[in-house]
MMTF fields as JSON, N, C-alpha, C and O atoms, coordinates in Angstrom:
{
  "mmtfVersion": "1.0.0",
  "mmtfProducer": "UNKNOWN",
  "numBonds": 379,
  "numAtoms": 380,
  "numGroups": 95,
  "numChains": 1,
  "numModels": 1,
  "chainsPerModel": [1],
  "groupsPerChain": [95],
  "chainIdList": ["A"],
  "bondAtomList": [4, 2, 8, 6, 12, 10, 16, 14, 20, 18, 24, 22, 28, 26, 32, 30, 36, 34, 40, 38, 44, 42, 48, 46, 52, 50, 56, 54, 60, 58, 64, 62, 68, 66, 72, 70, 76, 74, 80, 78, 84, 82, 88, 86, 92, 90, 96, 94, 100, 98, 104, 102, 108, 106, 112, 110, 116, 114, 120, 118, 124, 122, 128, 126, 132, 130, 136, 134, 140, 138, 144, 142, 148, 146, 152, 150, 156, 154, 160, 158, 164, 162, 168, 166, 172, 170, 176, 174, 180, 178, 184, 182, 188, 186, 192, 190, 196, 194, 200, 198, 204, 202, 208, 206, 212, 210, 216, 214, 220, 218, 224, 222, 228, 226, 232, 230, 236, 234, 240, 238, 244, 242, 248, 246, 252, 250, 256, 254, 260, 258, 264, 262, 268, 266, 272, 270, 276, 274, 280, 278, 284, 282, 288, 286, 292, 290, 296, 294, 300, 298, 304, 302, 308, 306, 312, 310, 316, 314, 320, 318, 324, 322, 328, 326, 332, 330, 336, 334, 340, 338, 344, 342, 348, 346, 352, 350, 356, 354, 360, 358, 364, 362, 368, 366, 372, 370, 376, 374],
  "bondOrderList": [1, 1, 1, 1, 1, 1, 1, 1, 1, 1, 1, 1, 1, 1, 1, 1, 1, 1, 1, 1, 1, 1, 1, 1, 1, 1, 1, 1, 1, 1, 1, 1, 1, 1, 1, 1, 1, 1, 1, 1, 1, 1, 1, 1, 1, 1, 1, 1, 1, 1, 1, 1, 1, 1, 1, 1, 1, 1, 1, 1, 1, 1, 1, 1, 1, 1, 1, 1, 1, 1, 1, 1, 1, 1, 1, 1, 1, 1, 1, 1, 1, 1, 1, 1, 1, 1, 1, 1, 1, 1, 1, 1, 1, 1],
  "groupList": [{"groupName": "MET", "atomNameList": ["N", "CA", "C", "O"], "elementList": ["N", "C", "C", "O"], "formalChargeList": [0, 0, 0, 0], "bondAtomList": [1, 0, 2, 1, 3, 2], "bondOrderList": [1, 1, 2], "singleLetterCode": "M", "chemCompType": "L-PEPTIDE LINKING"}, {"groupName": "VAL", "atomNameList": ["N", "CA", "C", "O"], "elementList": ["N", "C", "C", "O"], "formalChargeList": [0, 0, 0, 0], "bondAtomList": [1, 0, 2, 1, 3, 2], "bondOrderList": [1, 1, 2], "singleLetterCode": "V", "chemCompType": "L-PEPTIDE LINKING"}, {"groupName": "ILE", "atomNameList": ["N", "CA", "C", "O"], "elementList": ["N", "C", "C", "O"], "formalChargeList": [0, 0, 0, 0], "bondAtomList": [1, 0, 2, 1, 3, 2], "bondOrderList": [1, 1, 2], "singleLetterCode": "I", "chemCompType": "L-PEPTIDE LINKING"}, {"groupName": "LYS", "atomNameList": ["N", "CA", "C", "O"], "elementList": ["N", "C", "C", "O"], "formalChargeList": [0, 0, 0, 0], "bondAtomList": [1, 0, 2, 1, 3, 2], "bondOrderList": [1, 1, 2], "singleLetterCode": "K", "chemCompType": "L-PEPTIDE LINKING"}, {"groupName": "ARG", "atomNameList": ["N", "CA", "C", "O"], "elementList": ["N", "C", "C", "O"], "formalChargeList": [0, 0, 0, 0], "bondAtomList": [1, 0, 2, 1, 3, 2], "bondOrderList": [1, 1, 2], "singleLetterCode": "R", "chemCompType": "L-PEPTIDE LINKING"}, {"groupName": "GLU", "atomNameList": ["N", "CA", "C", "O"], "elementList": ["N", "C", "C", "O"], "formalChargeList": [0, 0, 0, 0], "bondAtomList": [1, 0, 2, 1, 3, 2], "bondOrderList": [1, 1, 2], "singleLetterCode": "E", "chemCompType": "L-PEPTIDE LINKING"}, {"groupName": "PRO", "atomNameList": ["N", "CA", "C", "O"], "elementList": ["N", "C", "C", "O"], "formalChargeList": [0, 0, 0, 0], "bondAtomList": [1, 0, 2, 1, 3, 2], "bondOrderList": [1, 1, 2], "singleLetterCode": "P", "chemCompType": "L-PEPTIDE LINKING"}, {"groupName": "LEU", "atomNameList": ["N", "CA", "C", "O"], "elementList": ["N", "C", "C", "O"], "formalChargeList": [0, 0, 0, 0], "bondAtomList": [1, 0, 2, 1, 3, 2], "bondOrderList": [1, 1, 2], "singleLetterCode": "L", "chemCompType": "L-PEPTIDE LINKING"}, {"groupName": "SER", "atomNameList": ["N", "CA", "C", "O"], "elementList": ["N", "C", "C", "O"], "formalChargeList": [0, 0, 0, 0], "bondAtomList": [1, 0, 2, 1, 3, 2], "bondOrderList": [1, 1, 2], "singleLetterCode": "S", "chemCompType": "L-PEPTIDE LINKING"}, {"groupName": "ALA", "atomNameList": ["N", "CA", "C", "O"], "elementList": ["N", "C", "C", "O"], "formalChargeList": [0, 0, 0, 0], "bondAtomList": [1, 0, 2, 1, 3, 2], "bondOrderList": [1, 1, 2], "singleLetterCode": "A", "chemCompType": "L-PEPTIDE LINKING"}, {"groupName": "CYS", "atomNameList": ["N", "CA", "C", "O"], "elementList": ["N", "C", "C", "O"], "formalChargeList": [0, 0, 0, 0], "bondAtomList": [1, 0, 2, 1, 3, 2], "bondOrderList": [1, 1, 2], "singleLetterCode": "C", "chemCompType": "L-PEPTIDE LINKING"}, {"groupName": "GLY", "atomNameList": ["N", "CA", "C", "O"], "elementList": ["N", "C", "C", "O"], "formalChargeList": [0, 0, 0, 0], "bondAtomList": [1, 0, 2, 1, 3, 2], "bondOrderList": [1, 1, 2], "singleLetterCode": "G", "chemCompType": "PEPTIDE LINKING"}, {"groupName": "TYR", "atomNameList": ["N", "CA", "C", "O"], "elementList": ["N", "C", "C", "O"], "formalChargeList": [0, 0, 0, 0], "bondAtomList": [1, 0, 2, 1, 3, 2], "bondOrderList": [1, 1, 2], "singleLetterCode": "Y", "chemCompType": "L-PEPTIDE LINKING"}, {"groupName": "PHE", "atomNameList": ["N", "CA", "C", "O"], "elementList": ["N", "C", "C", "O"], "formalChargeList": [0, 0, 0, 0], "bondAtomList": [1, 0, 2, 1, 3, 2], "bondOrderList": [1, 1, 2], "singleLetterCode": "F", "chemCompType": "L-PEPTIDE LINKING"}, {"groupName": "THR", "atomNameList": ["N", "CA", "C", "O"], "elementList": ["N", "C", "C", "O"], "formalChargeList": [0, 0, 0, 0], "bondAtomList": [1, 0, 2, 1, 3, 2], "bondOrderList": [1, 1, 2], "singleLetterCode": "T", "chemCompType": "L-PEPTIDE LINKING"}, {"groupName": "GLN", "atomNameList": ["N", "CA", "C", "O"], "elementList": ["N", "C", "C", "O"], "formalChargeList": [0, 0, 0, 0], "bondAtomList": [1, 0, 2, 1, 3, 2], "bondOrderList": [1, 1, 2], "singleLetterCode": "Q", "chemCompType": "L-PEPTIDE LINKING"}, {"groupName": "ASN", "atomNameList": ["N", "CA", "C", "O"], "elementList": ["N", "C", "C", "O"], "formalChargeList": [0, 0, 0, 0], "bondAtomList": [1, 0, 2, 1, 3, 2], "bondOrderList": [1, 1, 2], "singleLetterCode": "N", "chemCompType": "L-PEPTIDE LINKING"}],
  "groupTypeList": [0, 1, 2, 3, 4, 2, 5, 6, 7, 8, 7, 9, 3, 7, 10, 11, 2, 7, 12, 9, 2, 0, 11, 7, 2, 13, 11, 10, 1, 7, 8, 1, 13, 9, 1, 9, 11, 11, 13, 6, 14, 15, 16, 8, 6, 0, 6, 9, 13, 11, 0, 1, 7, 11, 1, 11, 9, 2, 13, 13, 7, 6, 2, 13, 12, 11, 11, 7, 11, 13, 1, 13, 14, 13, 2, 11, 9, 9, 7, 12, 16, 1, 2, 9, 11, 2, 1, 11, 11, 1, 5, 7, 5, 1, 15],
  "groupIdList": [1, 2, 3, 4, 5, 6, 7, 8, 9, 10, 11, 12, 13, 14, 15, 16, 17, 18, 19, 20, 21, 22, 23, 24, 25, 26, 27, 28, 29, 30, 31, 32, 33, 34, 35, 36, 37, 38, 39, 40, 41, 42, 43, 44, 45, 46, 47, 48, 49, 50, 51, 52, 53, 54, 55, 56, 57, 58, 59, 60, 61, 62, 63, 64, 65, 66, 67, 68, 69, 70, 71, 72, 73, 74, 75, 76, 77, 78, 79, 80, 81, 82, 83, 84, 85, 86, 87, 88, 89, 90, 91, 92, 93, 94, 95],
  "secStructList": [7, 3, 3, 7, 7, 7, 7, 2, 2, 2, 2, 2, 2, 2, 2, 2, 2, 2, 2, 2, 2, 2, 2, 2, 2, 2, 2, 2, 2, 2, 2, 2, 2, 2, 2, 2, 2, 2, 1, 6, 6, 6, 6, 1, 1, 7, 6, 6, 2, 2, 2, 2, 2, 2, 2, 2, 2, 2, 2, 2, 2, 2, 2, 2, 2, 2, 2, 2, 2, 2, 2, 2, 2, 2, 2, 2, 2, 2, 2, 2, 2, 2, 2, 2, 2, 2, 2, 7, 7, 3, 3, 7, 7, 7, 7],
  "xCoordList": [-4.95, -3.978, -3.188, -3.769, -1.888, -1.018, -0.135, 0.534, -0.142, 0.749, 2.058, 2.127, 3.097, 4.383, 5.365, 6.298, 5.167, 6.105, 5.382, 4.508, 5.764, 5.259, 6.465, 7.458, 6.388, 7.465, 7.386, 6.448, 8.363, 8.28, 8.189, 7.402, 8.983, 8.983, 7.657, 7.158, 7.09, 5.808, 4.703, 3.938, 4.62, 3.6, 3.849, 2.901, 5.114, 5.441, 5.054, 4.562, 5.27, 4.868, 3.364, 2.875, 2.633, 1.18, 0.678, -0.142, 1.158, 0.71, 1.187, 0.476, 2.372, 2.857, 1.936, 1.658, 1.461, 0.534, -0.809, -1.393, -1.306, -2.57, -2.476, -3.397, -1.371, -1.188, -1.028, -1.484, -0.401, -0.28, -1.655, -1.922, -2.519, -3.884, -4.637, -5.351, -4.469, -5.099, -4.544, -5.294, -3.248, -2.637, -3.176, -3.353, -3.438, -4.027, -5.433, -5.805, -6.205, -7.562, -7.507, -8.222, -6.669, -6.545, -5.999, -6.419, -5.068, -4.517, -5.57, -5.588, -6.444, -7.533, -8.488, -8.91, -8.832, -9.731, -9.066, -9.691, -7.811, -7.08, -6.954, -7.051, -6.741, -6.618, -7.898, -7.854, -9.028, -10.314, -10.495, -10.892, -10.205, -10.354, -9.346, -9.694, -8.111, -7.092, -7.371, -7.209, -7.785, -8.09, -9.323, -9.348, -10.336, -11.539, -11.216, -11.781, -10.334, -9.947, -9.024, -8.902, -8.371, -7.462, -8.165, -7.593, -9.401, -10.11, -10.533, -10.368, -11.07, -11.52, -10.389, -10.646, -9.167, -8.043, -7.242, -6.014, -7.916, -7.194, -6.483, -5.563, -6.868, -6.223, -5.037, -4.362, -4.78, -3.668, -2.351, -2.351, -1.228, 0.073, 0.434, 1.174, -0.079, 0.212, -1.103, -1.471, -1.815, -3.138, -3.108, -4.072, -2.037, -1.997, -1.423, -1.317, -1.051, -0.433, -1.344, -0.889, -2.628, -3.573, -3.736, -3.826, -3.776, -3.933, -2.684, -2.791, -1.512, -0.264, -0.142, 0.259, -0.49, -0.459, -1.435, -1.117, -2.607, -3.614, -3.204, -3.355, -2.684, -2.246, -1.016, -0.871, -0.141, 1.038, 0.681, 1.409, -0.45, -0.871, -1.21, -1.024, -1.703, -2.045, -0.788, -0.856, 0.343, 1.59, 2.374, 2.97, 2.372, 3.21, 2.634, 3.362, 1.349, 0.77, 0.841, 1.163, 0.559, 0.701, 2.128, 2.333, 3.1, 4.5, 4.847, 5.483, 4.426, 4.709, 4.021, 4.668, 2.709, 1.968, 2.496, 2.686, 2.73, 3.223, 4.583, 4.824, 5.473, 6.817, 6.789, 7.425, 6.047, 5.966, 5.238, 5.624, 4.188, 3.478, 4.382, 4.337, 5.209, 6.143, 7.154, 7.356, 7.782, 8.849, 8.31, 8.883, 7.209, 6.704, 6.083, 6.137, 5.503, 4.99, 6.135, 6.048, 7.2, 8.37, 8.943, 9.251, 9.08, 9.605, 8.654, 9.095, 7.356, 6.369, 6.367, 6.279, 6.463, 6.48, 7.758, 7.713, 8.89, 10.137, 10.068, 10.518, 9.501, 9.34, 8.363, 8.565, 7.312, 6.367, 7.082, 6.856, 7.944, 8.655, 9.532, 9.62, 10.174, 11.017, 10.152, 10.458, 9.082, 8.227, 7.465, 7.29, 7.015, 6.303, 7.221, 6.762, 8.514, 9.462, 9.581, 9.877, 9.351, 9.454, 8.159, 8.185, 7.023, 5.747, 4.937, 3.957, 5.303, 4.629, 3.712, 3.145, 3.528, 2.698, 1.271, 0.923, 0.453, -0.958, -1.789, -1.627, -2.672, -3.526, -4.834, -5.502, -5.204, -6.45, -7.339, -6.873, -8.612, -9.581, -10.423, -11.117, -10.35, -11.08, -12.031, -11.816, -13.083, -14.032, -14.003, -14.73],
  "yCoordList": [-24.786, -24.468, -23.25, -22.254, -23.33, -22.228, -21.83, -22.669, -20.532, -20.003, -19.649, -18.688, -20.43, -20.217, -19.468, -18.841, -19.525, -18.87, -18.468, -19.181, -17.311, -16.812, -16.599, -16.002, -17.073, -16.834, -15.37, -14.995, -14.524, -13.085, -12.73, -11.86, -13.389, -13.031, -13.38, -12.617, -14.496, -14.912, -13.927, -13.498, -13.572, -12.63, -11.242, -10.546, -10.832, -9.509, -9.394, -8.348, -10.456, -10.416, -10.28, -9.484, -11.051, -10.989, -9.597, -9.018, -9.069, -7.754, -6.644, -5.658, -6.787, -5.788, -5.679, -4.576, -6.803, -6.788, -6.197, -5.411, -6.56, -6.0, -4.485, -3.757, -4.016, -2.58, -1.87, -0.736, -2.502, -1.901, -1.754, -0.75, -2.738, -2.647, -1.506, -0.741, -1.399, -0.281, 1.052, 2.018, 1.116, 2.336, 2.708, 3.889, 1.713, 1.982, 2.549, 3.494, 1.982, 2.489, 3.923, 4.796, 4.167, 5.518, 6.489, 7.645, 6.025, 6.874, 7.27, 8.407, 6.337, 6.648, 7.671, 8.599, 7.51, 8.466, 9.839, 10.852, 9.874, 11.134, 11.77, 12.99, 10.956, 11.459, 12.137, 13.204, 11.529, 12.12, 13.483, 14.445, 13.567, 14.844, 15.884, 17.054, 15.473, 16.416, 16.912, 18.1, 16.028, 16.448, 17.35, 18.36, 16.994, 17.834, 19.182, 20.204, 19.188, 20.442, 21.284, 22.486, 20.687, 21.442, 22.243, 23.202, 21.879, 22.579, 23.997, 24.895, 24.248, 25.61, 26.606, 27.81, 26.163, 27.065, 27.369, 27.426, 27.564, 27.825, 29.174, 29.377, 30.105, 31.413, 31.438, 32.461, 30.344, 30.311, 30.162, 29.759, 30.482, 30.37, 28.938, 28.734, 27.947, 26.546, 25.787, 25.038, 25.954, 25.338, 23.822, 23.161, 23.267, 21.821, 21.067, 19.841, 21.786, 21.119, 20.074, 18.974, 20.392, 19.438, 18.21, 17.093, 18.413, 17.274, 16.395, 15.169, 17.005, 16.23, 15.471, 14.307, 16.133, 15.475, 14.3, 13.237, 14.496, 13.439, 12.235, 11.1, 12.467, 11.359, 10.687, 9.467, 11.466, 10.905, 10.027, 9.092, 10.334, 9.549, 8.115, 7.194, 7.925, 6.572, 5.704, 4.494, 6.305, 5.549, 5.522, 4.502, 6.646, 6.765, 6.026, 5.307, 6.19, 5.602, 4.076, 3.542, 3.337, 1.879, 1.444, 0.514, 2.105, 1.76, 2.1, 1.31, 3.277, 3.731, 2.835, 2.348, 2.618, 1.774, 0.34, -0.261, -0.205, -1.576, -1.745, -2.724, -0.791, -0.859, -0.764, -1.557, 0.214, 0.35, -0.822, -1.28, -1.314, -2.482, -3.696, -4.45, -3.89, -5.01, -4.894, -5.842, -3.732, -3.545, -3.68, -4.402, -2.987, -3.013, -4.362, -4.769, -5.051, -6.391, -7.361, -8.214, -7.241, -8.097, -7.882, -8.841, -6.63, -6.316, -6.835, -7.411, -6.632, -7.096, -8.606, -9.117, -9.329, -10.794, -11.29, -12.25, -10.648, -11.045, -10.786, -11.605, -9.637, -9.343, -10.317, -10.727, -10.683, -11.663, -12.973, -13.571, -13.42, -14.671, -14.617, -15.598, -13.484, -13.337, -13.365, -14.078, -12.589, -12.503, -13.811, -14.236, -14.447, -15.721, -16.793, -17.69, -16.708, -17.645, -17.48, -18.437, -16.272, -15.994, -16.344, -16.993, -15.911, -16.083, -17.274, -17.642, -17.877, -19.099, -18.966, -19.973, -17.804, -17.655, -17.249, -16.942, -17.257, -16.886, -18.155, -18.971, -18.308, -19.487, -19.173, -18.195, -20.006, -19.853, -21.052, -22.19, -20.785, -21.88, -21.856, -20.88, -22.951, -23.042, -24.22, -25.175, -24.156, -25.269, -25.817, -26.763],
  "zCoordList": [17.205, 16.178, 16.646, 17.077, 16.562, 16.981, 15.81, 15.206, 15.496, 14.457, 15.14, 15.906, 14.859, 15.506, 14.618, 15.121, 13.3, 12.391, 11.121, 10.628, 10.602, 9.328, 8.417, 8.834, 7.198, 6.231, 5.794, 5.09, 6.202, 5.934, 4.449, 4.075, 3.594, 2.173, 1.52, 0.693, 1.869, 1.312, 1.68, 0.817, 2.951, 3.403, 2.825, 2.461, 2.737, 2.203, 0.73, 0.305, -0.058, -1.469, -1.601, -2.403, -0.819, -0.858, -0.479, -1.19, 0.619, 1.07, 0.142, -0.055, -0.427, -1.385, -2.583, -3.052, -3.081, -4.216, -3.795, -4.541, -2.617, -2.137, -1.958, -2.327, -1.396, -1.221, -2.564, -2.709, -3.536, -4.863, -5.513, -6.174, -5.333, -5.863, -5.173, -5.822, -3.844, -3.132, -3.617, -3.761, -3.87, -4.383, -5.749, -6.047, -6.583, -7.895, -7.739, -8.436, -6.838, -6.605, -6.063, -6.554, -5.062, -4.505, -5.552, -5.606, -6.379, -7.433, -8.454, -8.925, -8.795, -9.739, -9.146, -9.836, -7.877, -7.218, -7.137, -7.45, -6.722, -6.651, -8.025, -8.161, -9.029, -10.392, -10.851, -11.464, -10.561, -10.963, -10.304, -10.962, -9.004, -8.315, -8.807, -8.963, -9.051, -9.494, -10.909, -11.188, -11.798, -13.166, -13.173, -13.876, -12.4, -12.329, -11.689, -12.077, -10.736, -10.098, -10.952, -10.718, -11.935, -12.8, -13.867, -14.385, -14.217, -15.283, -14.913, -15.738, -13.719, -13.436, -13.255, -13.227, -13.134, -12.857, -14.112, -14.06, -15.24, -16.491, -16.471, -17.264, -15.598, -15.533, -14.577, -14.46, -13.903, -12.964, -13.721, -14.884, -13.075, -13.761, -14.156, -15.118, -13.427, -13.743, -13.887, -12.982, -14.988, -15.102, -15.203, -14.815, -15.708, -15.918, -14.719, -14.756, -13.658, -12.515, -11.904, -11.588, -11.727, -11.158, -12.02, -11.51, -13.338, -14.242, -14.255, -14.282, -14.235, -14.215, -12.904, -12.888, -11.803, -10.503, -10.466, -9.933, -11.026, -11.028, -11.837, -11.386, -13.034, -13.878, -13.272, -13.358, -12.668, -12.011, -10.821, -10.489, -10.176, -9.015, -9.406, -8.612, -10.621, -11.071, -11.162, -10.944, -11.48, -11.6, -10.287, -9.939, -9.555, -8.37, -7.166, -6.481, -6.898, -5.686, -5.633, -4.571, -6.719, -6.604, -6.28, -5.5, -6.871, -6.594, -5.149, -4.45, -4.711, -3.352, -2.317, -1.39, -2.475, -1.537, -1.556, -0.499, -2.733, -2.844, -2.196, -1.489, -2.436, -1.851, -0.334, 0.361, 0.172, 1.631, 2.267, 3.343, 1.615, 2.136, 2.21, 3.182, 1.18, 1.165, 2.305, 3.064, 2.416, 3.413, 4.831, 5.647, 5.13, 6.499, 6.863, 8.023, 5.902, 6.189, 6.43, 7.313, 5.661, 5.865, 7.267, 7.974, 7.656, 8.989, 10.066, 11.061, 9.87, 10.846, 10.999, 12.115, 9.879, 9.946, 10.629, 11.399, 10.356, 11.005, 12.515, 13.316, 12.889, 14.311, 14.969, 16.112, 14.251, 14.78, 15.092, 16.144, 14.18, 14.391, 15.644, 16.384, 15.88, 17.062, 18.327, 19.283, 18.319, 19.504, 19.731, 20.874, 18.655, 18.792, 19.362, 20.069, 19.059, 19.645, 21.146, 21.862, 21.62, 23.054, 23.782, 24.828, 23.222, 23.929, 23.443, 24.09, 22.35, 21.91, 20.729, 20.304, 20.175, 18.98, 19.294, 20.435, 18.25, 18.348, 18.279, 17.371, 19.241, 19.269, 18.57, 18.903, 17.595, 16.868, 17.108, 17.173, 17.238, 17.361, 16.086, 15.805, 15.317, 14.055, 14.093, 14.84, 13.288, 13.182, 11.794, 11.489]
}
């Protein structure tokens, strides 16, 4: 079996969603650390900065990861199609 062509938009949508899910997971982890780190600094000039950053990570990281995952996967799949046309694609052996 030889993979000669990949539909860039199809693969980019799939990877964009996967990266958005990863961004949500990373955002939740970052949020927990930022909120926990914001509590001991109540005497600082900006005590809520850690908490705002943490909560913002839950919204920002999935969008950021999903968008970059979509764009770079689309570019990678398009480049694969060009290179596979020259060298013949990737040969897979399946059972």
